[in-house]
N, CA, C and O of each residue as an XYZ file, in Angstrom:
684
protein
N       0.814     -0.961      0.068
C       0.570     -0.028     -0.050
C       0.532      1.069     -0.409
O       0.172      1.425      0.713
N       0.576      2.229     -1.092
C       1.797      3.125     -0.694
C       1.030      4.130      0.236
O      -0.170      4.361      0.385
N       2.237      4.675      0.840
C       1.922      5.968      1.906
C       1.281      6.578      2.126
O       0.351      5.980      2.668
N       1.027      8.045      2.031
C       0.659      8.675      2.038
C       0.768     10.472      2.359
O       0.381     11.175      3.292
N       1.466     10.737      1.124
C       2.203     11.779      1.625
C       1.746     13.353      1.622
O       1.469     14.086      0.672
N       1.769     13.591      2.950
C       1.157     14.862      4.055
C       1.184     15.973      2.570
O       2.259     15.961      1.970
N       0.319     16.691      2.115
C       0.771     17.951      0.820
C       1.351     19.262      2.264
O       1.907     20.318      1.961
N       1.106     18.925      3.483
C       1.855     20.760      3.551
C       3.139     20.361      3.912
O       3.963     21.195      4.286
N       3.505     18.675      3.809
C       5.248     18.594      4.292
C       5.388     19.199      3.024
O       6.188     20.132      2.947
N       4.436     18.665      1.477
C       5.284     19.590      0.325
C       5.887     20.524      0.361
O       7.083     20.742      0.170
N       3.972     21.954      0.953
C       4.819     23.121      0.620
C       5.461     23.266      1.199
O       6.461     23.588      0.557
N       5.787     23.252      2.917
C       6.840     23.449      2.983
C       8.096     23.483      2.223
O       8.763     24.419      1.782
N       8.213     22.412      2.196
C       9.700     22.392      1.292
C       9.183     23.312     -0.053
O       9.830     24.326     -0.318
N       8.294     23.035     -0.692
C       8.316     24.658     -1.818
C       8.983     25.522     -1.496
O      10.119     25.788     -1.890
N       7.965     26.369     -0.292
C       8.304     27.268      0.271
C      10.039     27.780      0.355
O      10.610     28.813      0.006
N      10.544     26.409      1.043
C      11.944     26.968      1.917
C      12.751     26.892      0.731
O      13.890     27.350      0.817
N      12.320     26.328     -0.516
C      13.429     25.805     -1.341
C      13.591     26.386     -3.010
O      14.553     26.165     -3.746
N      11.885     27.484     -3.470
C      11.869     28.188     -3.817
C      11.315     29.645     -3.973
O      10.785     30.172     -4.951
N      11.593     30.154     -2.702
C      10.988     31.128     -1.432
C      10.876     31.654     -2.606
O       9.874     31.764     -3.312
N      12.242     32.064     -2.839
C      12.413     33.813     -3.906
C      12.065     33.685     -4.674
O      11.558     34.783     -4.903
N      11.795     32.872     -5.764
C      10.950     32.645     -6.940
C       9.338     32.545     -6.221
O       8.440     33.159     -6.798
N       9.064     31.884     -5.159
C       7.180     32.279     -5.164
C       7.095     33.989     -5.174
O       6.339     34.740     -5.790
N       8.590     34.360     -3.892
C       7.474     35.336     -3.990
C       7.640     36.990     -4.911
O       7.265     38.142     -4.691
N       8.650     36.075     -6.337
C       9.508     36.805     -7.424
C       8.017     36.714     -7.984
O       7.640     37.837     -8.317
N       6.861     35.537     -8.233
C       5.700     35.012     -9.149
C       4.674     35.230     -8.210
O       3.495     34.882     -8.266
N       5.479     36.056     -7.054
C       3.519     36.901     -6.181
C       3.721     38.376     -6.743
O       3.112     38.931     -7.658
N       4.337     38.662     -6.260
C       4.684     40.409     -6.279
C       6.689     40.277     -7.576
O       7.878     39.967     -7.646
N       5.530     40.806     -8.186
C       7.111     40.881     -9.447
C       7.165     42.502     -9.633
O       8.079     43.124    -10.174
N       5.986     43.040     -9.066
C       6.295     44.900     -9.095
C       6.898     45.163     -7.531
O       7.093     46.242     -6.972
N       7.116     43.815     -7.039
C       7.885     44.723     -5.031
C       9.671     43.664     -4.984
O      10.625     43.969     -4.268
N       9.622     42.472     -5.953
C      10.939     41.547     -5.687
C      12.456     42.571     -6.147
O      13.282     41.814     -6.657
N      12.865     43.721     -6.097
C      13.496     44.838     -6.628
C      13.082     45.687     -4.861
O      13.843     46.327     -4.135
N      12.665     45.588     -4.804
C      12.385     45.717     -3.248
C      13.746     45.079     -2.380
O      14.731     45.623     -1.880
N      13.398     43.999     -2.445
C      14.514     43.698     -1.593
C      15.698     42.736     -2.363
O      15.921     42.561     -3.561
N      16.590     41.996     -0.703
C      17.893     42.357     -0.786
C      18.172     40.365     -0.724
O      18.600     39.661      0.191
N      17.725     40.028     -2.056
C      18.114     38.362     -1.598
C      19.075     37.529     -1.901
O      19.016     36.303     -1.983
N      20.163     38.392     -2.101
C      21.643     37.848     -2.021
C      22.040     37.735     -0.327
O      23.030     37.176      0.143
N      21.241     38.255      0.219
C      21.542     38.731      1.690
C      20.680     37.149      2.844
O      20.498     37.093      4.060
N      20.327     36.012      1.614
C      19.646     35.175      1.984
C      17.755     35.443      2.901
O      17.217     36.429      3.406
N      17.341     34.065      2.716
C      15.528     33.843      3.669
C      16.310     33.127      4.376
O      17.203     32.321      4.114
N      15.480     33.860      6.066
C      16.185     33.611      7.228
C      13.849     32.886      7.191
O      12.859     33.552      6.887
N      13.931     31.569      7.589
C      12.885     30.645      7.701
C      12.992     30.467      9.591
O      13.943     30.002     10.219
N      12.053     30.855      9.989
C      11.681     31.453     11.556
C      10.585     30.502     12.152
O       9.626     30.998     12.744
N      10.684     29.425     12.036
C       9.917     27.991     12.400
C       9.669     28.043     14.072
O       8.614     28.169     14.694
N      11.462     27.856     14.696
C      10.755     28.486     15.948
C      10.780     28.699     16.527
O      10.871     28.072     17.582
N      10.667     30.742     16.167
C       9.804     31.267     16.322
C       8.172     31.693     16.450
O       7.406     32.020     17.357
N       8.108     31.486     14.953
C       6.675     30.933     14.676
C       5.804     29.990     16.166
O       4.788     30.279     16.800
N       6.528     29.108     16.251
C       6.320     27.912     16.721
C       6.461     28.734     18.511
O       5.629     28.235     19.268
N       6.906     29.289     18.852
C       6.853     29.829     20.028
C       5.478     30.933     20.195
O       4.885     30.896     21.273
N       5.231     31.425     19.652
C       4.272     32.423     19.299
C       2.932     32.010     19.125
O       1.958     32.753     19.240
N       2.899     30.584     18.793
C       1.614     30.089     18.457
C       1.227     28.151     18.551
O       0.577     27.534     17.708
N       1.990     27.441     20.085
C       2.304     26.788     20.562
C       1.055     25.970     21.011
O       1.143     24.994     21.756
N      -0.802     26.724     20.197
C      -1.498     25.774     20.519
C      -1.684     25.323     18.487
O      -2.514     24.629     17.902
N      -0.547     26.074     18.008
C      -0.216     25.096     16.540
C       0.035     23.995     15.992
O      -0.286     23.434     14.945
N       1.114     23.618     17.497
C       1.101     22.575     17.148
C       0.329     20.945     17.324
O       0.255     19.851     16.766
N       0.074     21.348     17.961
C      -1.140     20.370     18.781
C      -2.536     19.984     17.313
O      -3.189     18.944     17.234
N      -2.636     21.398     16.189
C      -2.868     20.743     15.342
C      -2.092     20.281     14.053
O      -2.627     19.938     12.999
N      -0.816     20.327     14.298
C      -0.382     19.437     13.160
C      -0.072     19.781     12.463
O       0.279     19.134     11.476
N       0.003     21.728     12.647
C      -0.071     22.487     10.959
C       1.568     22.903     10.668
O       2.192     23.722     11.343
N       2.189     22.031      9.334
C       3.670     22.822      9.537
C       4.045     24.061      8.510
O       4.631     25.143      8.553
N       3.548     23.474      7.838
C       3.350     24.893      6.205
C       3.100     26.260      6.540
O       3.003     26.994      5.556
N       2.928     26.979      8.019
C       3.093     27.930      8.079
C       4.233     28.271      8.024
O       5.024     27.465      8.512
N       4.889     29.708      7.365
C       5.512     29.605      7.272
C       5.762     30.968      8.027
O       4.625     31.260      8.397
N       6.878     32.295      8.608
C       7.987     32.979      9.147
C       8.635     33.382      7.995
O       9.138     32.321      7.623
N       8.960     34.246      7.165
C      10.036     34.483      6.443
C      10.254     35.250      6.599
O       9.339     36.067      6.491
N      11.829     35.863      7.059
C      12.904     37.388      7.454
C      13.090     37.932      5.814
O      12.079     37.514      5.248
N      13.648     38.424      5.151
C      14.102     39.252      4.438
C      14.116     40.625      4.176
O      13.131     41.349      4.318
N      15.160     40.975      3.815
C      16.238     41.811      3.465
C      15.550     42.673      2.751
O      15.407     42.303      1.586
N      14.793     44.270      3.163
C      15.285     45.072      2.392
C      16.679     45.494      1.230
O      17.891     45.338      1.379
N      15.925     46.045      0.135
C      17.149     46.447     -1.052
C      17.579     47.414     -0.650
O      18.540     47.630     -1.390
N      17.503     48.458      0.301
C      17.770     50.152      0.348
C      18.849     50.081      1.104
O      18.851     51.162      1.691
N      19.992     49.330      1.538
C      20.182     49.022      2.170
C      21.026     49.215      3.927
O      22.095     49.171      4.536
N      19.359     49.477      4.054
C      19.387     49.354      5.581
C      19.359     47.537      6.353
O      19.185     46.485      5.739
N      19.551     47.696      7.564
C      19.403     46.807      8.435
C      17.622     46.474      8.437
O      16.924     45.468      8.554
N      17.538     47.007      8.365
C      15.513     46.792      7.925
C      15.330     45.331      7.614
O      16.240     44.844      6.943
N      14.425     44.591      7.933
C      13.784     43.635      7.523
C      11.862     43.462      6.960
O      10.852     44.158      6.863
N      12.138     42.623      6.822
C      10.724     42.639      6.630
C       9.808     40.812      6.847
O      10.461     39.835      6.480
N       9.027     40.688      7.165
C       8.472     39.459      7.219
C       7.470     39.075      6.977
O       6.459     39.612      7.428
N       7.422     37.425      5.740
C       6.535     37.388      4.471
C       5.600     36.166      5.686
O       6.361     35.439      6.324
N       4.353     36.015      5.908
C       3.711     35.044      6.309
C       3.270     34.351      5.524
O       2.100     34.662      5.299
N       3.669     33.372      4.847
C       2.728     32.476      4.151
C       1.712     31.109      5.426
O       1.891     30.324      6.358
N       0.757     31.634      4.586
C      -0.010     30.189      5.636
C      -0.994     29.438      3.991
O      -1.852     29.794      3.182
N      -0.067     28.173      4.320
C      -1.704     27.307      3.163
C      -2.458     26.909      4.025
O      -2.294     26.682      5.223
N      -3.770     26.788      2.995
C      -4.617     26.386      4.097
C      -5.567     25.076      3.391
O      -6.282     25.263      2.407
N      -5.479     24.227      3.830
C      -6.424     23.264      2.545
C      -7.508     23.034      3.090
O      -7.840     21.901      2.742
N      -8.476     23.598      3.952
C      -9.233     23.202      3.838
C     -10.273     24.490      4.221
O      -9.717     25.588      4.223
N     -11.914     24.476      4.589
C     -12.830     25.924      4.945
C     -12.833     24.851      6.301
O     -13.005     23.675      6.620
N     -12.329     26.949      7.115
C     -12.004     26.754      8.335
C     -13.238     28.266      8.434
O     -12.986     29.204      7.678
N     -14.096     28.344      9.076
C     -14.959     29.793      9.824
C     -13.970     30.278     10.448
O     -14.234     31.405     10.868
N     -12.614     29.817     10.777
C     -12.105     30.404     11.716
C     -11.232     30.559     11.235
O     -10.481     30.222     12.151
N     -10.267     30.965     10.046
C      -9.157     31.323      9.462
C      -9.097     32.431      9.297
O      -7.936     32.829      9.393
N     -10.005     33.403      9.020
C      -9.811     34.835      8.806
C      -9.226     35.115     10.452
O      -8.050     35.251     10.789
N     -10.516     35.154     11.375
C      -9.528     35.328     12.735
C      -8.138     35.108     12.893
O      -7.423     36.100     12.754
N      -7.529     33.889     13.185
C      -6.557     33.248     12.661
C      -5.249     34.118     12.480
O      -4.263     34.496     13.111
N      -6.112     34.243     10.665
C      -4.614     35.170      9.948
C      -4.639     36.565     10.708
O      -3.480     36.914     10.932
N      -5.830     37.731     11.311
C      -5.338     38.651     12.473
C      -4.291     38.657     13.441
O      -3.392     39.477     13.628
N      -4.785     36.790     14.459
C      -3.941     36.400     15.096
C      -2.871     36.515     14.952
O      -2.205     37.352     15.561
N      -2.287     35.493     13.885
C      -0.770     35.910     13.058
C      -0.184     37.088     13.187
O       0.913     37.431     13.627
N      -1.475     37.900     12.541
C      -0.365     38.900     11.833
C       0.008     39.824     13.478
O       0.929     40.637     13.404
N      -0.717     39.666     14.891
C      -1.216     40.946     15.929
C       0.190     40.334     16.868
O       1.097     41.108     17.174
N       0.222     38.693     17.306
C       1.336     38.188     16.724
C       2.779     38.378     17.059
O       3.514     38.381     18.046
N       2.850     38.584     15.359
C       4.245     38.242     14.933
C       4.654     39.866     14.673
O       5.825     40.246     14.694
N       3.677     40.626     14.464
C       3.904     42.472     14.940
C       4.296     42.483     16.332
O       5.507     42.369     16.518
N       3.459     42.607     17.494
C       4.030     42.945     18.426
C       5.000     42.238     18.438
O       5.870     42.950     17.936
N       5.562     41.032     18.749
C       6.799     40.331     18.957
C       7.905     41.127     18.650
O       8.664     41.348     19.593
N       8.271     41.763     17.226
C       8.929     41.801     15.944
C       9.123     42.835     16.199
O      10.173     43.239     16.697
N       7.428     44.017     15.707
C       8.016     45.191     15.345
C       7.911     45.823     13.944
O       7.760     47.007     13.642
N       8.008     44.946     13.319
C       8.796     45.393     11.658
C       7.409     45.228     10.727
O       6.359     44.618     10.927
N       7.809     45.913      9.805
C       6.315     45.489      8.594
C       6.245     43.899      8.694
O       7.199     43.278      9.164
N       5.051     43.228      8.226
C       4.369     42.874      8.217
C       3.466     42.360      6.570
O       2.820     43.195      5.937
N       3.612     40.732      6.058
C       2.991     40.528      5.041
C       2.234     39.340      5.413
O       2.789     38.646      6.265
N       0.947     38.875      4.927
C       0.176     38.082      5.681
C      -0.162     37.012      3.522
O      -0.676     37.595      2.567
N       0.311     35.616      3.496
C      -0.797     35.807      1.831
C      -1.154     34.036      2.695
O      -0.541     33.287      3.456
N      -2.610     34.051      1.935
C      -2.860     32.845      2.371
C      -2.182     32.243      0.460
O      -1.930     32.860     -0.575
N      -2.122     30.405      0.973
C      -2.617     30.451     -0.302
C      -3.571     29.195      0.193
O      -3.538     28.554      1.244
N      -4.312     29.100     -0.798
C      -5.447     28.578     -0.982
C      -5.799     27.450     -1.179
O      -6.402     27.409     -2.251
N      -5.722     26.156     -0.539
C      -5.253     24.284     -1.915
C      -6.821     23.826     -1.161
O      -6.863     22.789     -0.499
N      -7.844     24.538     -1.302
C      -8.761     23.556     -0.786
C     -10.002     22.734     -2.449
O      -9.519     22.297     -3.494
N     -10.904     22.765     -2.251
C     -12.052     22.235     -3.195
C     -12.682     23.286     -3.684
O     -12.935     23.453     -4.877
N     -13.093     24.392     -2.350
C     -14.277     24.633     -2.416
C     -14.006     25.809     -3.356
O     -13.033     26.496     -3.047
N     -14.681     26.159     -4.430
C     -14.955     27.310     -5.339
C     -15.910     28.859     -4.623
O     -15.770     30.049     -4.903
N     -17.002     28.069     -3.486
C     -16.665     29.951     -2.939
C     -16.106     29.744     -1.792
O     -16.477     30.721     -1.141
N     -15.301     28.961     -0.960
C     -14.543     29.595      0.082
C     -13.179     30.101     -0.089
O     -12.242     29.499     -0.612
N     -13.179     31.318      0.431
C     -12.252     32.380     -0.390
C     -12.223     33.268      0.425
O     -12.483     34.406      0.036
N     -11.908     33.036      1.772
C     -11.586     34.134      2.771
C     -10.428     35.791      2.395
O      -9.222     35.715      2.159
N     -10.967     36.672      2.428
C      -9.815     37.794      2.250
C      -9.853     38.604      3.921
O      -8.682     38.662      4.296
N     -10.571     39.072      4.736
C     -10.873     39.759      6.188
C     -10.547     39.523      7.193
O     -10.182     38.387      7.496
N     -10.569     40.365      7.904
C     -11.342     39.421      8.862
C     -12.515     40.957      9.945
O     -11.785     41.899     10.254
N     -13.434     41.070     10.229
C     -14.174     42.125     10.538
C     -14.621     41.581     12.350
O     -15.058     40.577     12.913
N     -14.012     43.479     12.835
C     -15.143     42.739     14.199
C     -15.825     44.665     14.524
O     -15.743     45.797     14.047
N     -16.271     44.133     15.309
C     -17.857     44.980     15.589
C     -18.005     44.817     16.966
O     -18.268     43.660     17.295
N     -17.920     45.582     17.814
C     -18.568     46.252     19.257
C     -19.194     47.561     19.768
O     -18.337     47.881     20.591
N     -19.916     48.307     19.808
C     -20.150     49.317     19.995
C     -19.611     49.936     18.532
O     -19.830     49.496     17.404
N     -18.804     51.144     18.953
C     -18.693     51.948     18.127
C     -16.701     51.373     18.212
O     -15.875     52.119     17.686
N     -16.390     50.500     18.674
C     -15.216     49.898     17.757
C     -15.030     48.968     16.713
O     -15.604     47.879     16.690
N     -14.174     49.398     15.769
C     -14.276     48.571     14.863
C     -12.423     48.123     13.453
O     -11.714     48.807     12.715
N     -12.493     46.704     13.838
C     -11.918     46.290     13.147
C     -11.279     45.987     11.810
O     -12.136     45.167     11.480
N     -10.422     46.001     10.745
C     -11.103     45.931      9.592
C      -9.214     44.594      9.303
O      -8.277     45.275      8.885
N      -8.908     43.326      9.472
C      -7.776     43.237      8.857
C      -8.516     42.307      7.099
O      -9.559     41.816      6.667
N      -6.854     42.620      6.615
C      -6.963     42.494      5.272
C      -6.066     41.286      5.305
O      -5.339     41.050      6.270
N      -6.148     40.355      3.992
C      -4.505     39.803      4.097
C      -4.407     39.668      2.220
O      -5.093     40.196      1.344
N      -3.748     39.136      2.183
C      -3.082     38.584      0.384
C      -3.413     37.681      0.514
O      -2.939     37.097      1.488
N      -4.551     36.834     -0.437
C      -4.178     35.264     -0.894
C      -4.738     35.181     -1.909
O      -5.359     36.037     -2.540
N      -4.477     33.779     -2.188
C      -4.070     33.059     -4.130
C      -4.965     31.772     -3.857
O      -4.618     30.931     -3.028
N      -5.685     31.705     -4.314
C      -6.810     30.740     -4.176
C      -6.381     29.251     -5.904
O      -6.859     29.215     -7.038
N      -5.791     28.736     -5.512
C      -5.324     27.613     -6.184
C      -6.655     26.916     -6.980
O      -6.671     26.906     -8.211
N      -7.349     26.554     -6.488
C      -8.529     25.650     -7.603
C      -9.329     26.734     -8.157
O     -10.197     26.365     -8.948
N      -9.234     28.112     -7.906
C      -9.381     29.088     -8.558
C      -8.994     29.448    -10.507
O      -9.681     29.748    -11.484
N      -7.291     29.153    -10.202
C      -6.686     29.428    -11.459
C      -5.616     27.941    -11.929
O      -4.532     27.734    -12.475
N      -6.556     27.292    -11.412
C      -5.801     25.579    -11.789
C      -6.045     25.259    -13.036
O      -6.822     24.313    -13.163
N      -5.480     25.920    -14.384
C      -5.742     25.445    -15.966
C      -4.546     25.504    -16.533
O      -3.534     25.978    -16.016
N      -4.627     25.106    -17.419
C      -3.467     24.627    -18.148
C      -2.170     26.089    -17.842
O      -1.252     26.016    -17.025
N      -2.250     26.427    -18.094
C      -1.276     28.182    -18.526
C      -0.388     28.322    -16.180
O       0.705     28.389    -15.617
N      -1.650     28.288    -15.879
C      -1.024     28.377    -14.190
C      -0.312     27.410    -14.336
O       0.787     27.945    -14.192
N      -0.059     26.092    -14.566
C       0.475     24.523    -14.427
C       1.500     25.046    -14.731
O       2.282     25.284    -13.811
N       1.918     25.454    -16.242
C       3.209     26.019    -16.680
C       3.658     27.130    -16.062
O       4.512     26.630    -15.329
N       3.682     28.372    -15.829
C       3.899     29.461    -14.975
C       3.903     28.659    -13.413
O       4.400     29.344    -12.520
N       3.490     27.530    -13.078
C       4.212     27.022    -11.674
C       5.213     25.975    -11.942
O       6.075     25.941    -11.063
N       5.326     25.337    -12.637
C       6.490     24.696    -13.192
C       7.039     25.004    -13.508
O       7.593     24.566    -14.516
N       7.403     26.233    -12.777
C       9.183     27.211    -14.215
C       8.660     27.660    -12.570
O       9.719     27.733    -11.947
N       7.957     27.861    -11.981
C       8.351     28.869    -10.563
C       9.173     27.897    -10.053
O      10.365     28.045     -9.785
N       8.312     26.582     -9.883
C       9.471     25.207     -9.248
C       9.121     24.182     -9.371
O       7.946     23.961     -9.078
N       9.709     23.411     -9.711
C       9.559     21.843    -10.577
C       9.231     21.237    -10.170
O       8.795     20.365    -10.922
N       8.953     20.826     -7.948
C       7.820     20.308     -7.541
C       6.684     20.865     -7.550
O       6.178     20.857     -6.428
N       5.977     21.414     -8.439
C       4.826     21.771     -8.209
C       4.358     21.156     -9.630
O       3.168     20.981     -9.891
N       5.643     20.778    -10.720
C       5.108     19.864    -11.989
C       3.988     18.407    -12.198
O       3.185     18.177    -13.102
N       4.318     17.648    -11.037
C       3.019     16.609    -10.664
C       2.133     17.571    -10.706
O       2.277     18.583    -10.020
N       1.138     17.397    -11.481
C       0.014     17.309    -11.477
C      -1.502     17.368     -9.751
O      -2.455     18.112     -9.524
N      -0.886     16.133     -8.982
C      -1.562     15.711     -7.992
C      -1.249     16.894     -6.637
O      -2.238     17.125     -5.941
N      -0.179     17.493     -6.327
C       0.063     18.765     -5.824
C      -0.983     19.882     -5.867
O      -1.488     20.495     -6.807
N      -1.134     19.943     -4.615
C      -3.003     20.391     -4.977
C      -3.027     21.409     -3.868
O      -4.054     22.047     -3.637
């Protein structure tokens, strides 16, 4: 019987091995604003420390990457990547929680993107809203719905982005 390969492990490897290409694919207009020659640091242990509850749910594809800006300063930006493969009504609130814990801990610019790999066309969370009396909070984050764009053209583009995506069963 073939062993089942966990998709989150595959995504983690793709993100670590191809992060600069991943970034260029999603943010071609911003890639020159960063100095990838200084490397990308993945802050897995730091992310685990901020979210011990995630370990209980065995979520390992969430990535926190530190990239340096190209302007020569020691300033750095955290890119939070969340891979979500199922419908979760609490997902937007969890994205907000990730954002504020990361921002509170590091006090540097944070960008979040959710890669949605689920099969449901109608599920596409993009924001969290909170209202109570006269208090209002709206947190919006970047998303990419893989199934919404999974045609031949996108497959070819993604295969160039990372050879690991050439397998049509990786979703």
